[in-house]
C-alpha positions in Angstrom: -0.1 0.4 -0.2 1.6 3.5 -1.7 0.4 6.7 -1.5 2.0 10.1 -3.5 2.8 13.5 -2.3 1.9 15.6 -4.8 2.9 19.0 -3.0 6.3 19.2 -1.6 9.2 21.9 -1.5 11.9 19.6 -1.2 14.1 22.9 -1.9 13.5 25.2 0.6 15.8 25.5 2.7 14.0 24.2 5.8 15.3 20.8 4.4 19.4 21.3 4.2 20.3 20.0 6.8 18.2 16.2 6.5 17.1 16.1 3.1 18.1 12.7 2.8 16.6 11.2 6.0 13.5 13.2 5.2 13.4 11.1 1.9 14.6 8.2 4.2 11.4 8.7 6.2 8.9 8.8 3.6 10.4 5.7 1.9 9.4 3.4 5.2 5.8 5.5 5.5 5.5 4.3 1.7 5.2 7.5 0.6 7.0 6.3 -2.9 6.6 9.5 -5.1 7.5 12.8 -4.7 6.6 16.6 -6.5 8.6 19.1 -5.4 7.2 22.0 -7.0 9.6 25.0 -8.2 8.0 28.7 -6.6 10.6 30.3 -9.2 13.5 29.5 -11.2 16.1 29.0 -9.1 13.8 27.0 -7.1 12.1 24.7 -10.4 16.2 24.3 -11.1 16.2 23.0 -7.5 14.0 20.7 -8.0 15.4 19.3 -11.3 18.5 18.4 -9.5 16.6 16.7 -7.1 14.5 15.0 -8.9 17.7 13.5 -11.0 19.9 12.9 -8.0 16.7 10.2 -5.8 14.2 7.8 -7.7 11.2 8.4 -6.4 11.5 12.3 -6.7 9.6 14.8 -9.9 9.6 18.3 -10.2 6.8 20.3 -11.0 8.5 24.1 -12.7 7.0 27.4 -12.1 6.3 30.5 -10.7 4.7 30.9 -8.2 2.0 33.9 -8.2 3.9 35.9 -5.1 6.9 36.0 -7.0 6.2 37.7 -10.4 7.5 41.2 -9.1 11.1 39.2 -9.9 10.1 37.5 -13.0 11.5 38.7 -16.9 8.3 40.2 -18.9 7.6 37.0 -20.8 9.0 34.1 -18.8 7.7 31.6 -21.8 11.3 30.3 -23.4 13.3 29.2 -19.8 10.1 27.4 -18.9 10.0 25.4 -21.9 13.6 24.8 -21.5 13.5 23.6 -18.2 9.9 21.5 -18.7 11.4 19.2 -21.4 13.0 17.8 -18.7 11.5 14.6 -18.7 11.5 13.9 -14.8 9.3 17.4 -14.8 5.4 15.9 -14.8 3.7 19.3 -14.2 3.9 23.7 -14.5 4.0 25.2 -11.7 3.1 26.1 -9.0 1.4 29.0 -10.8 -2.0 31.0 -10.8 -3.2 33.9 -8.6 -2.9 35.1 -5.1 -5.0 38.3 -4.1 -4.8 37.9 -0.9 -1.4 40.8 0.0 -1.8 43.5 -2.5 0.6 46.0 -2.5 -2.0 48.5 -0.9 -2.0 46.9 2.1 2.0 47.5 2.7 1.3 51.0 1.5 1.5 51.1 -2.2 -1.8 52.1 -4.2 -4.3 51.3 -6.2 -2.4 50.9 -9.3 0.2 49.4 -7.2 -2.7 46.5 -7.2 -3.4 46.8 -10.7 0.0 46.5 -12.1 0.6 43.6 -10.0 -2.4 41.6 -10.6 -1.7 42.2 -14.4 1.5 40.9 -14.0 0.3 37.4 -12.5 -2.1 37.5 -15.2 0.5 37.6 -17.8 2.5 35.2 -15.6 0.1 32.6 -14.8 -1.3 32.7 -18.7 1.8 32.4 -20.1 2.5 29.1 -18.2 -0.3 27.8 -19.1 0.6 28.2 -23.4 3.5 26.2 -21.8 1.4 23.8 -20.5 -0.7 23.7 -23.5 2.2 23.2 -26.0 4.2 20.3 -23.9 0.9 18.4 -23.1 1.4 18.9 -19.2 -0.9 19.8 -16.9 -0.9 22.8 -13.9 -0.4 22.7 -10.3 -2.8 25.8 -9.6 -2.1 28.7 -6.4 -5.5 30.3 -5.5 -5.3 32.6 -2.4 -8.3 35.4 -2.9 -8.4 35.2 -6.4 -11.1 31.6 -7.0 -13.4 33.3 -9.9 -10.2 34.6 -12.2 -8.7 31.8 -11.9 -11.5 29.5 -13.4 -11.7 32.3 -16.0 -7.7 32.5 -16.8 -8.9 27.9 -16.7 -11.5 27.9 -18.8 -9.9 29.3 -22.2 -7.9 26.8 -21.8 -10.4 23.8 -21.2 -10.0 20.8 -22.9 -5.6 21.8 -23.6 -4.7 22.6 -19.9 -6.5 20.7 -16.4 -5.6 22.1 -13.0 -5.2 20.4 -9.7 -6.3 23.2 -6.9 -3.6 22.3 -4.8 -4.0 23.0 -1.0 -8.0 22.9 -1.7 -10.2 24.3 1.4 -13.4 26.2 -0.4 -16.3 24.8 0.3 -18.2 21.7 -2.1 -19.8 24.0 -4.4 -16.4 25.4 -5.4 -15.5 22.2 -6.0 -17.8 21.1 -8.2 -17.2 24.2 -10.6 -13.2 23.1 -10.6 -14.3 19.4 -11.5 -16.4 21.1 -14.1 -14.1 22.4 -15.5 -12.2 19.4 -16.0 -9.7 19.7 -12.9 -9.0 18.5 -9.7 -8.4 19.3 -6.1 -5.9 18.4 -3.7 -6.0 18.5 0.0 -3.2 19.1 2.7 -2.7 18.5 6.6 -6.1 21.1 7.1 -7.8 18.8 6.7 -6.6 16.9 9.9 -7.2 20.1 12.3 -10.0 20.4 14.5 -11.0 24.0 13.3 -11.0 22.2 9.8 -14.2 20.6 9.4 -15.4 22.7 6.3 -12.9 21.1 4.4 -13.2 17.7 5.7 -17.2 18.2 4.2 -15.6 19.0 1.1 -14.0 16.1 0.4 -16.8 14.0 1.8 -18.8 15.5 -1.8 -15.3 14.8 -3.6 -15.9 11.5 -5.3 -12.8 9.3 -5.0 -10.7 9.8 -8.5 -10.9 13.3 -8.4 -8.7 14.5 -5.3 -5.1 13.7 -4.6 -2.4 14.1 -1.4 -0.2 16.3 -0.9 1.7 18.1 1.9 2.8 21.5 1.0 5.8 20.5 2.7 7.3 21.7 4.8 4.3 24.1 5.6 0.9 22.7 7.1 2.4 19.8 9.2 -1.0 17.5 9.7 -2.2 16.3 13.6 -0.1 15.3 15.8 2.4 17.6 14.3 0.4 20.4 14.1 3.0 23.9 14.8 6.4 21.6 13.5 7.9 21.0 10.2 6.2 19.0 8.0 7.1 16.6 5.7 6.4 13.9 2.8 5.8 10.9 5.6 3.0 12.4 6.4 0.9 11.6 4.4 -0.3 8.7 5.7 -1.5 10.1 8.9 -3.5 13.1 6.0 -4.5 9.4 4.9 -5.9 8.0 7.4 -8.3 10.9 8.6 -9.5 10.6 4.5 -10.3 7.2 4.6 -12.3 7.6 7.3 -13.4 10.7 6.5 -15.1 9.0 2.8 -15.9 5.8 4.9 -13.8 3.6 2.5 -10.1 1.6 3.4 -7.2 3.1 3.3 -6.0 0.6 0.9 -9.0 1.7 -0.9 -7.7 5.0 -0.5 -4.3 4.5 -1.9 -5.2 2.3 -5.0 -7.8 6.3 -5.9 -5.4 8.8 -5.4 -2.2 6.5 -7.1 -3.9 6.4 -10.5 -5.4 9.8 -10.1 -1.9 11.1 -9.9 -1.1 8.5 -12.8 -3.4 9.9 -15.0 -3.4 13.4 -14.6 0.9 13.5 -14.7 1.5 11.7 -17.6 5.2 11.4 -17.1 5.4 10.1 -13.8 2.6 7.2 -15.6 5.7 7.3 -18.2 8.1 7.2 -15.1 6.9 3.8 -14.0 6.7 1.6 -16.6 
């Protein structure tokens, strides 16, 4: 019985002192595959290097919306080059994040609009690269659900997304599934104050969601407040199986099959 961690940030400094041990603990816990997700060009390069060095690690390459201020005007050429690596399984994480706009730190409304415009342009460029290369996208959205859906709608039939760290309600989940995309849940689902997330999981069909840690963030109970790591997918799975009223074995089969279908190169690398 195995699970995948479909969204980790193994290149972050949090893991610099003991990454081999972190990966070994994941292996020992039955986490057969880990996708290390880039947040800018340099982070994406590091994710590729980690994938090259570790059999069970794969990479996603992209620009996080909160880092677009440092992005060049056109990221497509470099991103396309990175994304052609055989162990790159997706574009991302990409999307929109309107939670902390420049005006919250003394900027103007015009600064907000420029920032939103840059996010939208960089998001669209990543969707274009994904469509060109036949890859799907790992989607970040915070305070921007409707605008993200609108951008994804433009690429319907060419690019699918997994809306990572999903904490929206069941109605929002159904809108995501309605455009052919998926959702993914983190350790938040174990938090006592996250009944809304468990309610959404209960309504999400098996085969339409994946599991992730978003480590080093969002460690599940009983590790909340500590550094998260891929091995903790097993702790999350126990709670999800209870919510879904299925066995852990059924959950393992469903979530791994969903990931293999959504990330075609993940499936290809498994023979």
